[in-house]
N, C-alpha and C positions, 0 to 999 in steps of 0.2 A: 213682692220684691221691692226692696229699697235700693236706691241708688246713692252712693256717696259722692259728694261734692268735692272734686280733686282740685288741687291749686293748679294754677296756670304754670306754663313752661315757656321757656324762650329756646330758640334753636340757631346756632351759628352754623351756617352750612360750610362744607369743606371747600368751596371756591372762594370764601371770604377770608380776607385779611384784616386784622384790626389792629391799629397803633393807637395805643391809649388804655387808659384804665377802664374797667367795667365794674359797675356795682348792680347787683341785683337781688331780689326779695324771695323768689320761689325757687323754681328748678330751672337750671341753665344746662343745656347740652352743647358741647362745643366740638364742632367737627373740623374746623379751619384752624388758622393760625392767628395767635393774640401776642402781640409784643406790648405788654403792660401788665398792671396788677389786676387781679380779680378779687373782689370782695362781696361778702354777704353778711348780714348782722349774725353775730356769733351766737346770740341767744334765740335765734330764729329756727324754723324747721327747713331752711334753704338746703338745697342739694346741687352739687356741681359735678357733671359728668364730662369728663376729658375722654373723648372717643379716641379709638386706635389710630386714626389717620390725623390727629390734631397735634399741633406743638404750641406749648405756652411758654413764653420767656417772661418772667415777672413773679413776684409774690402772689401767693393764693391764700386767701382767709375765707373758711365757709365752715358751717357745722358738719356737713356730710360731703365727703369728696370721694368720688369713684374714679380711678385713673387707669385708662388703657392706653394712652398716648404718651407723648414726651413733655417733661416740664423741666425748665431751667430756672430755678428759684426756690426760695424758701416756702414751705407749705405749713399752714396752721389749720388744724381741724379740731374744732371745739367739742364735737361728739364722736366722729369716727372717720377713718380714711380707709378705703379698700384699693389695694394695689393689684390689678389683674397681671396676667403673665406677660402681657406686652408692655408694661408701664416701664418707662425709663425716667428716672428721677436724678437730676443734677442739682442738688440742694438739700438743706436740712428739713426734716419733718419733725414738727412739733404735734403731738397727737394725744388724745384722751384714750382711743381705742383703735387698734390698727389690725388689719387683715392684709396678708401678703400671700399672693399665689406664686408657686414655683415658677421661677423664670424671670420675675420682676427683678428690675435693676435699680438699685439705690447708690448713688454716689454722694454720700453726705451723712450727717449725724441724725439718728433716730432718738428723739427726746420725749419720753413719757411724762405727761404732766396730769395734774388733777382737773384743771380747767383753764380754759383760754378765753379772754375777753376781747372786745373790740380794740382795747387801748394797749393791749400786750404786743 
């Protein structure tokens, strides 16, 4: 049996509130509140998980974004965004690929693009 080396992950607990920008490289799980921008290198394998009990106010840039919580701000997903049924988005979404469950709310414009880079 072989084991695969998985990349590291960071977790922001639900009793945590961050005011300021967050930059990350691998996987980031957010349960709390963030008032600031969240960004990962757009050409990386980074993944951002916005959990159902979380609130983010700010711009988000990451290759893979899975949303179950609330976001107020524009979102840029260079690979894929998945909006779960409890997702509430107040902002525009720029994506290469999107998956949206029934019940997800988006108050903004959905824009399909061929690619998104860090400087867009």
